[in-house]
C-alpha positions in Angstrom: -0.3 -32.3 -12.0 -0.1 -29.2 -9.4 -2.6 -27.7 -7.0 -3.5 -24.2 -5.6 -0.5 -24.6 -3.5 0.5 -20.9 -3.4 -2.3 -18.4 -1.6 -1.0 -14.7 -0.9 -3.1 -12.8 1.4 -2.7 -8.7 1.6 -4.4 -6.4 4.0 -4.4 -3.0 5.3 -6.9 -1.3 8.1 -8.9 -3.7 9.8 -6.9 -6.7 8.6 -5.9 -8.0 11.5 -9.6 -8.9 12.6 -9.7 -10.2 8.8 -6.3 -12.8 8.9 -7.6 -13.9 12.6 -11.2 -15.0 11.3 -9.5 -16.5 8.5 -6.9 -18.7 9.6 -9.3 -20.0 12.5 -11.3 -21.8 9.9 -8.5 -23.5 8.2 -7.6 -27.0 8.4 -4.4 -28.1 10.2 -3.2 -30.1 7.1 -3.6 -27.7 4.5 -1.7 -28.6 1.7 -0.4 -24.9 0.8 2.1 -22.2 1.6 0.2 -18.8 2.7 2.0 -15.6 2.4 0.4 -12.8 4.4 1.2 -8.9 3.8 -0.6 -6.6 6.4 1.0 -3.2 5.7 2.6 -1.5 9.0 5.0 1.0 9.7 8.7 0.6 9.1 9.5 1.4 12.5 7.0 -0.7 13.7 7.4 -4.2 16.1 4.9 -6.7 14.3 3.8 -9.4 16.7 1.1 -10.5 13.5 3.0 -14.0 13.6 2.3 -14.8 17.3 -1.2 -13.6 17.0 -1.9 -15.8 13.7 -0.4 -18.5 15.8 -3.1 -18.4 18.3 -5.9 -17.8 16.0 -5.7 -21.4 14.1 -4.0 -24.4 13.7 -1.9 -23.2 11.3 2.3 -22.0 12.5 3.4 -18.5 11.3 6.2 -16.6 11.3 8.2 -14.0 10.1 9.8 -15.2 6.6 13.5 -15.6 6.6 15.3 -14.2 3.4 15.8 -17.4 1.1 14.0 -20.1 2.9 12.1 -22.7 0.4 7.9 -22.5 0.4 6.8 -25.1 2.1 2.9 -26.8 2.7 1.7 -26.1 6.4 3.0 -22.8 7.0 2.1 -19.2 7.2 4.9 -16.5 6.1 4.4 -13.2 7.1 5.9 -10.2 5.8 8.3 -8.7 8.3 8.2 -4.6 8.6 10.2 -2.4 6.1 10.6 -5.3 3.8 9.0 -6.3 0.7 7.7 -10.4 0.6 8.5 -11.7 -2.7 8.1 -15.3 -3.9 11.2 -16.4 -6.3 10.4 -19.5 -7.9 9.8 -21.4 -4.6 11.9 -19.2 -2.6 10.9 -16.3 -0.1 12.5 -13.3 -0.7 13.1 -10.0 1.3 14.0 -7.0 -0.3 14.3 -3.4 0.8 13.0 -2.3 -3.3 11.0 1.0 -3.5 7.9 0.8 -1.6 4.5 0.6 -3.7 1.5 2.9 -2.9 3.5 4.3 0.3 3.9 1.0 1.6 6.9 -1.6 2.2 6.2 -4.9 2.5 3.2 -3.9 -0.5 0.5 -6.4 -1.4 1.1 -6.0 -5.0 4.8 -6.9 -4.7 4.0 -10.0 -3.2 1.2 -11.0 -5.6 3.0 -10.3 -8.7 5.8 -12.2 -8.2 3.9 -15.2 -6.8 1.7 -14.9 -10.4 5.0 -14.9 -12.4 6.5 -17.6 -11.3 3.8 -19.9 -9.7 0.7 -18.9 -12.6 -2.3 -21.1 -12.0 -1.1 -22.5 -8.4 -1.4 -19.0 -7.1 -4.6 -18.0 -4.9 -4.6 -14.2 -4.5 -7.0 -13.1 -1.5 -7.9 -9.5 -0.6 -9.1 -8.6 2.8 -9.9 -5.4 4.7 -7.6 -2.3 4.1 -7.6 1.1 2.8 -6.8 2.9 -0.7 -6.1 0.1 -3.6 -2.9 -2.0 -2.6 -3.7 -5.8 -3.9 -6.2 -4.6 -7.2 -2.7 -4.9 -9.7 -1.6 -7.9 -7.9 -4.7 -9.4 -8.5 -4.5 -8.5 -12.0 -1.5 -10.1 -12.3 -2.9 -13.4 -10.6 -5.5 -13.5 -13.1 -3.5 -13.2 -16.0 -1.4 -16.1 -15.0 -4.5 -18.2 -14.7 -4.7 -17.9 -10.9 -8.2 -17.4 -8.8 -8.9 -14.2 -7.2 -10.7 -13.9 -4.0 -11.7 -10.5 -2.1 -13.4 -10.0 1.5 -17.2 -9.1 1.1 -17.2 -5.6 1.6 -20.2 -5.4 3.9 -17.9 -7.7 6.3 -14.9 -5.7 6.1 -13.8 -3.2 8.6 -12.5 -1.1 5.7 -13.8 -1.7 2.7 -11.7 0.2 0.1 -9.1 -2.3 -1.3 -11.9 -5.5 -1.1 -14.1 -2.6 -3.1 -11.5 -1.2 -5.8 -10.7 -4.9 -6.6 -14.3 -5.4 -7.4 -14.3 -2.2 -9.5 -11.4 -3.0 -11.6 -11.6 -6.6 -12.6 -13.6 -9.5 -12.6 -13.0 -11.3 -9.0 -13.5 -15.0 -9.2 -14.8 -15.0 -5.5 -16.3 -12.5 -3.2 -17.1 -13.7 -0.1 -16.9 -13.4 4.1 -14.0 -14.4 5.7 -15.3 -17.7 7.2 -16.4 -18.8 3.6 -13.2 -18.0 2.1 -11.6 -20.4 4.9 -13.8 -23.1 3.2 -12.9 -22.1 -0.6 -9.3 -22.4 0.3 -9.6 -25.5 1.8 -11.1 -26.9 -1.6 -8.9 -25.1 -4.0 -5.6 -26.0 -2.6 -6.9 -30.0 -3.3 -7.8 -29.1 -7.0 -5.3 -29.5 -10.0 -4.3 -26.9 -12.5 -2.7 -26.7 -15.6 -0.2 -24.3 -16.2 -0.3 -22.4 -19.4 -0.5 -19.0 -19.7 2.2 -16.6 -20.6 4.1 -14.1 -18.5 3.6 -10.7 -19.5 6.6 -8.2 -20.3 4.9 -5.7 -18.2 4.7 -8.5 -14.9 8.3 -9.5 -16.1 9.5 -5.6 -15.7 8.1 -5.3 -12.6 8.7 -8.2 -10.7 12.3 -7.5 -11.8 12.1 -4.1 -10.1 10.6 -5.7 -6.5 13.5 -8.8 -6.6 16.2 -5.8 -7.4 17.2 -7.3 -10.6 16.5 -4.3 -13.2 19.3 -3.8 -15.4 21.0 -0.7 -14.8 19.6 2.1 -16.8 16.4 0.5 -18.0 13.5 2.8 -17.7 10.4 2.0 -16.0 7.6 0.7 -17.7 4.9 3.3 -19.3 4.8 6.5 -20.6 5.8 9.8 -18.7 3.0 11.7 -16.9 2.5 15.2 -15.9 2.9 14.5 -12.6 5.7 14.3 -10.0 6.8 11.3 -7.9 5.6 12.1 -4.4 8.3 10.0 -3.0 11.4 11.4 -4.7 9.8 13.9 -6.9 11.0 12.3 -10.7 8.8 12.0 -13.3 6.2 9.4 -12.8 5.3 7.2 -15.8 1.7 6.4 -16.6 1.1 2.4 -16.9 -2.2 1.0 -18.1 -2.5 -2.6 -16.7 -5.8 -3.6 -18.3 -8.6 -1.6 -17.2 -6.3 -0.1 -14.3 -4.3 3.3 -14.4 -0.9 3.0 -12.3 1.9 5.5 -12.2 6.1 3.6 -11.3 8.7 6.2 -11.0 12.3 5.5 -12.8 13.7 4.2 -9.3 10.6 2.3 -8.7 8.3 3.8 -6.5 4.9 2.6 -7.4 1.1 3.9 -6.9 -2.2 3.3 -7.9 -4.9 6.0 -8.4 -6.4 6.2 -5.2 -2.8 6.1 -3.4 -1.5 8.9 -5.2 -4.6 11.0 -4.7 -3.5 10.5 -1.1 -0.3 11.0 -1.3 -1.1 14.1 -3.6 -3.4 15.3 -0.7 -0.8 14.6 2.3 1.9 16.5 0.3 -0.8 19.4 -0.5 -2.0 19.7 3.3 2.0 19.7 4.7 2.5 22.7 2.4 -0.7 24.4 3.2 0.7 23.5 7.3 4.1 25.1 5.8 2.7 28.1 4.3 0.9 29.4 7.5 4.0 29.0 9.8 5.7 31.4 7.5 3.0 33.8 7.4 2.8 33.5 11.3 6.3 33.9 11.6 6.1 36.8 9.0 3.7 38.7 11.3 5.4 38.0 14.8 8.9 39.0 12.9 6.5 42.5 11.6 5.5 43.3 15.7 8.6 43.1 16.6 10.0 45.3 14.0 7.3 47.6 14.2 7.6 48.0 18.1 11.5 48.9 17.3 10.7 51.2 14.9 8.6 52.9 17.3 11.1 53.0 19.7 13.3 55.0 17.4 10.4 57.7 16.6 9.8 56.4 13.0 6.2 56.2 13.6 5.1 55.9 9.4 7.8 52.8 9.1 6.2 51.4 12.4 3.0 51.6 10.5 4.2 49.9 7.1 5.3 47.0 9.8 1.8 47.2 11.5 0.2 46.6 7.8 2.2 43.9 7.1 1.7 42.2 10.1 -1.9 42.4 9.8 -2.0 41.1 6.5 -0.1 38.2 7.0 -2.0 37.3 10.4 -5.4 37.7 8.0 -4.2 34.8 5.5 -2.7 32.3 8.1 -6.0 33.0 9.5 -7.6 31.9 6.0 -5.3 29.0 5.7 -5.9 27.6 9.0 -10.0 27.3 8.2 -9.1 25.8 5.2 -7.0 23.0 7.0 -9.7 23.0 9.8 -12.3 22.2 6.9 -9.9 19.5 5.5 -9.4 18.0 8.6 -12.9 17.2 9.1 -12.4 14.1 6.0 -8.6 13.6 6.1 -8.0 11.6 9.2 -9.9 8.6 8.4 -7.9 7.8 5.5 -4.9 8.9 7.1 -5.0 6.8 10.4 -6.2 3.7 8.3 -3.1 2.8 6.3 -0.8 1.9 9.1 -2.9 -1.0 11.3 -0.9 -2.1 14.4 0.1 -5.9 14.8 
C-alpha cells in the first residue's frame, strides 16, 4: 500500500518565515516529495530554494519541467510558472493566473489531488487572501489530509483562517508540530478509493493546458467581469465555497476577486482625478487666452469650469486618502520577497 508521499505546501505573505521553520524540523530521511508554492512577482528572482536548503536537511531546488517526483526532495515553483503534478511528474505551465497569482497554490493542490488522491497532504501556511482553500477542498475530496498553520502563529493569518472558515480542516497546528505530523503521515499507509470529481478534472485540465478548444469554463455566468481580461466570470460552487472562473482560465476566490475589484476601483478614481486636474489646468490656460483677447465673458466661463474641476478633484483625493488607510496592508502582503 502507498503512503502519504506527496506533500504540497502553499504560502504567501509571511510564508518565508513559516517555510523556514517547517523545513528546519523535518527529518533528512522523510519518505515523501515536498512541493512548494510561494507567491512571488513574475519578474522577481526567487532565492527560496537556497533559503530552504540552508534551513533544513532536505535539499530544495526550483522544479524543472518533466522531472519525476522523488522522496527526500523539495520542489519549489519558479516565478511566473504554475507548479503542477501530472501523474508523478512535475510540470511547469503558463496557464492563466489564479487569484492574480502564477504560481498559485490552488493549481498545485488540485493537480496533486487529482493524480495522487489519498497520498496527498495539503499544507496552507501564512498568507494574504484566500489562495489554498479551494485546493484543500480538492485534497479532502480525494481522501488526502488537510493541514493549516495556526492563525495565531502566522504572520499573515488570512490564508489559514479562510481555509478554517470554509472546510473541516484535519489539523490546525504551529509549524513545529506540522513538521512532526508530516513525518508521521509520511510513514502511514493509505487506501486509494475516492473518485475524481468532474469539476476537479475540468479545472486541472485548464492548469495542465489540456482543455479542449471551445469548451466552456465550469459554472454558470455571473454578473461580474474578469478583472484580468474583461470576459464574463462563471460562478463556481465547490462545496460551501463560492469561486469564479472566466473562459480563458483566470480564477478567483471571493476574497481575491474583492481585492482585484478594489484595485480597479482605486485605479479608476486616480484616473478620474488626473483627468479633472488636466481639465482644470487646460481651463486656466483657455481663460487666460480669452482674457488676453478681451473676451471676459468667455474667460469667466473657463474659470468656472476650472474651479468646478478642481473641487471635484479635491473630493476624489479625500476619498483616496481615506481608502489608503486600509488598502496598503492588503496590497503589500501579496508579493513576498523570496
